[in-house]
N, C-alpha and C positions, 0 to 999 in steps of 0.2 A: 504493500500500500504506500509506504514512504517513497519507494522507487517510482511508483505511478504518479505521485504528486509532483516529483521532480520532472518527470517526462511531460506532464501537462503544462507545468510552468515553462519548460523549454519550448514546447510547441507554441504557447501563447506569445512568448517573446519573439519567436520566429515570425508568427503571423503579424505581429505588431510592427516589426522592423525587418521584413524578409529581404528587402532589397539591399540593405546595408550588410547583412550577414552573409548572403550567398552570392553576391555579384562582386567578381574581381572588378427730395425736392420741396424745398420749402419756400413758398411765396414767389414773387417775380424775381427774375434775374436778367442780367445782360449777357446774351450769347454773342460774343464778338469774335469772328474768325475771318481771315482773308479768304476770298474765294479760292477753292482748290487746295486749301491747306487745313490739316487737322489741328494745327497749333495756333495759339494767339500770339501775334507779333507784339511784343511788349518793349517799349522804350523806357528803360529804367534809369533815371538820372541819379547822380551821386547826391548825397545829402548835403545841404548847406549847414554851416555852423556860424553862430554869432561871433565867436572869437577864434583865432587861429589855434590856440592851445587845445581846442576840442576837436581838431582835425583827426586825431588818432581814434577818438570815439566814433566819429562819422565813418571812418574807414572800416572799423570792426562791424558796425551795423550794416554798412553797405554790403560787406561780404556775406553776412548772415542772411540778409534778405535775398540777395542775388542767388546764393547757393541753395537756399530753401525753395525758391520758386523754380529754379532750374531743375532741382531734384524731381519735381512732380512730373516732368515731361509734358506739361501743358503749354509751355511757352517757347517761342523763338525769341531769345533775348538779344536785343540790340542796344547800342549806345545812342542816345539822342544826338542830333546834329549840333554843332558848336553854337549855331544861332537859334537854339530852341527857345531862349528867353530874350525878350526885347523890352526896352524902356520906352513907353509911349508918352507918358506925361508925369513929370516930377520923378518920384521914386517908385512909382507903380510898375511892377514887372508883369508882363503878360506872356503867354505862350505863343510861339510861332507855329500854328497848326499846319500851315502850308509846308513848312520845313519838315515837320513830323510826317506828313502824308507823303512827302517826296522820298523818304527812306522806307516807306512801307509800314510804318507803325500804326497798329490798330488801337493800341492803348498806350497812354503815357502815365507814368507814376514817378513822383518826386516829392521831396519834402525837406525837413530840417530837423536837427537834433541839438539839444542843449543839455548841460549838466549844471544844475543849480544846487550847490551844497549837498551833492550826493544824490540828488533826485533827477533821474533821466526823463526827459520829455521828447517824444518823437511825434512829429506832426507830418501826416502824409496826405497827398492829394492824388486822385486818379481821374483821368479824363478819357472819354471816347473821342479819339482824334477826328474821326470823320464828321461828327456833329458838333465838335468843340463843346461837348457837354461834360460838366462836372458830375462824376459818378460817386465819388467818395471824398470826404475830407474829415479826418478823424485824428484825435490825439491819443497817444499811448504813453503810459507812465510806469516807472519802476525804478529799481536801484541798479548800480553798476554790475551787480552779480546776476541780474535778470535780463541782460542784453539779448540773449537768445530767445527768451520768452517774449520780450517786447517786439523783436523783429518778426517772430513767428506769428504773433497776434495779428500783425498787419497782413502777413501772407495768407493767413486763414480767412480774414475778412475779404481780401481781394479775390481769392478763389471762389468763395461762396457768392460773392457779388457777380462774378463773370460766368459761373456755371450753374448756380442754384443748388449746389450740393455742399455738404460739409466736407472739409478737407481732411488730410491726414495729419495736419499739424496738431501736436498735443497727444497723438496716439503713441503707444508703446509696442515693442516687440519683445516677447520673452522667448528664451531658447536654452538649449543645453550646451555647455562647454566643459572641456576637460583641462582647462588651462592650469588648474591647481593640482592636477594628478587624479582628481576625482571628477565624476560627472555631476555638476551642480547646475542649478537654474540661474540664469542671468536675465537682466532686462536692459534695454537701451531705447533711446528715442527712435522714432520712425526712420531717421536718417543715419543711425549708427552712433550718434553722440550720447554722452552721459551714461556710459556703461556702469552697471552696478550689479553686484552679486546678491541674489535673493536667498539662496540656501547655503548651508554650511554643514552638510550631513556627514562629510568625509566617507561617503558611500556612493551610491548610484541614484541619481534623481533624473527622471525622464518625463517626456510628454507633457510639458507645461501648457496651461491654458488659463487665460484671464477671463473672469466673468464679464458680461457686457457692461456692467457699471464700473468695472475696474477695482472693485473692493476685494474680490477673492481670487486666489491663485490655486488651481487644482493641478496636481501632478502625481506621478507614480514614484514611490520611494522604496528603496530596498534596505533601509537601515535595520529593519526587524528580521532580515534574513529571507523575506519573501516580498514579492511586489505588492504594495499596498497603496491605496489612494489616500492622499493627504489633501485637505482643503484648508488653506491658510487665509485668515482674515488679515489682509495687509494693513488695515488701519489699527487693529488692536493686537496683532501678533498671535492670536489664538489659532491653534491647529485642531481640526476635527478629523477623525478617521471613522471607518466603517467597522462596527463591531461584529464582523462575520468571519468565519473561517475561510480558508482558501485564498485565492488571489483577487485583487481589485486593481485594474489597470486602465490606462488610456482614456482620460476624460474628455468630454466635449460638452460645453454649456448649451443648455436649451434656452435659458434666460438667466437673470441675475439671482434667481432663487433655487434653480435646479440644474444639476450637472449629471450627465449620463456617463456611465462607466461599465466595464465588463466585470462581472462577479462570477465565482465558481462554487459558491457555498451550497448550491442545490445540485451539484454534480456536473451539469453542463455549463459551458461558458456563455452566458447570456448578458444582454445589456439591460441595465436598470437605471431608473431615474433616482438620484440621490439629492436630498436637501442639504443645505449648507452646514447643518449641524451633524451630518453624517448618517442620518436616518434614511431608510429606503422609502421612496415615494410610491413607485410601482415598477413592475417588470415590463420591458418593452418588446423583447424578442422571444420567440418560442419555436426553436428549431434545433434539430440535432446538428452538432458541429460547433465551431467557434465563431462568435459574433463580436465585433469590436470596432473601434475607431469611429464613434458616432459624430456626425456633423449635422446641424439643424438648419432648416430653412429660416429666413428672417422672422416669420410669424410663429415659429416653433411648432407648426402642425405636421411637418414632415421631417424624417430623419434619414440621412444617407449613412451607410455603414458597410463594413467589410464582413463577408461570411464565406466559409469554405463548405457550405452545405451541399454544393454540387461538385465538390472535389477541390479544385484550386481556388484561391481567394478571388472573389469578384465583388463588385459594389452593388448594393441593393438599396431601394428606397421604400420606406414604410410610411404610410399615411396614418398618423397616430390616432385620430378620431375613429377611423374605421378599422384599423389594424391591417389593412390591405397592403401586401408587399409585392413589389415588382423588381425585376433585375434590370440594372442600368447598363452594365458593361458586358460585352461579349467578345471583343477583340483584345489581344494581349494575354500573355501567360499568367501574370499576376497583376491584379489591379487593386491598389490599396490607398490608404491615406486620403480619403475624400475630404474636400473643403468646399462648402457651399458659399456661393458668392453673395455679397450684401444685397444685390438687386433681386436675388432669388431665382434667377433664370439659368444659372450655369453651375457646374461642379467641376473643380479642378482635382486631379488625382495623379498618383504615381503608377507607372506601368513598367514591369520588367518584361521587355519584349523578347521575341524568339531569338534574336541575335545577341542576347545577353546585355543589351543596352538598357539603361534605366533612365526613363524620361518622364516628363510631366506633360499631361494632356488636359484639355478642357472640353466639356461637352454640355449640351443643353440637358435640362432635367428630364427630357423625354428620350435622350440618347441621340438626338440629332445634332448636326453641326460639329462633329468631332474634329478637334484641331490639336496638332502636336506643337508644343511651345518650346521644347528643348530638343537638341539632337547633336550627336557626335561631340559631346563635351563632358565625358566622365559620367559619374553617377549623379542624377538630379532627382531630388525627392522632397517630400514634406512641404507641399505648397500651402500657402496661407494668404488669403486676400487682405488687401488694405481696407479700411473702413469705407472708403468711397468706391471701392471696386475697380479702381483704375490700375492697381499694381498688385504684384504677387511677390512675396518673399519666399525663398526656398533654400535648400541645401544643395551644394554642388561640390564635386571633387575634381573639377576641371583643371585646377592648378596643383593637384597632387593630394593634399589633405582636404578634409571637409570644411567648407566655409559657408557663410551666409551670403546669398546673392539676392538681387532685386531685379525685377523686370516689369515692363508694362504688361497689362493683362492680355495683350495681343502676342506676347513673346518678344517684343522689340526691346532694345536698349538694356540688355542683360549686363550687369556689372556688380562688383563686390559691394557689400553693405558697410562693413567695418573692418578695421585692422586691429587684430587682437591675437594674443598667443593662444596656442592650442587649437583644437578643432571646435567647430560650432555646428549644431544640428538641431532638428525638430523645432523650427521657429513657429511661433503663433502670434499673429498680429491682432492686437486688441481692437475691439469694436467701439471703444469709447475714446473721447478726446478730452484732455484735461482743460 
């Protein structure tokens, strides 16, 4: 019996991470695009300062704002023409919209920054150049330690203004790294900045997932000698576990009050809904075989998950109100790690293909529109959508060791997310923004 338990645990870990182990709109908005282009051409001016001594402050904020907006992939960033500002009468400065139009700018953004006794004030203006229309003028305040937050607050406002959607600014990514010699959970900003360690178990911590409100972190921990689900209240530091025998692994949040995970205390490995205090809400799957890796539709009424009920792991979708189950994937040898898009229309997942390549695919929730996002670039796995659905973070071994990468949801513009020691894997992009 003890040997059987170890075999079950080994099989569960294999199904959870098979590819790694076996493969060598809110309100009105301004939609501004140049005809024929998917990006917004933005003329971003350097910040003005009241005194020369604050030029270094302006340079730092210029870089934060520029790099933040460029990271999103929404903009073609250009410098304004030299004659973008003119003096018409007295000291009044006006924008030369003709000059902006001549360089193809659809939107102009500029402003000023000052430091008064340690209080930072950023003032920004945004214009639609074609109509010479003021779209935004707003002041942002903070202290010198909050420059990134100040700059990102403007970036978030600009993107919501132009697209009508919440941006990625303020969102977090949690992931696993072995930089200390142990597999621990870490967190960073959406762009790889502000790295911090969340667990210090000196053991193995895997499959992190943040609740939609950002309050709870769920993850699999091996400190007790077996894989167990931990739910940590990040605001209070309290940790809840499930008081059941067997294993509990691979969490996925349905909402901010319930997380789904695989439990084996009834013999088979099924998915259950768990409350944040560790108590069981209800059982979700009823099939022979192993079910795991739950990912929920935005409304929480449907669940994508992995099951080997037909032999090899494939992705299924369950309608929770009715209990009806349908198979989503049919191509690919192993299909695992489903991730439901914020818009609810697509699911990204990992495939171990017949040629031993490990790649990320995306499909419609009815199985239509299948598209391969990565190819011929090492092992690519663990996709997770950004809160706005425009980007995907994932793990790739294309440079030798496993690192976090980022790409547009179309597969374009794939690049490393952060520079850090050790390997990084199993990223999960939060759905909330601070």
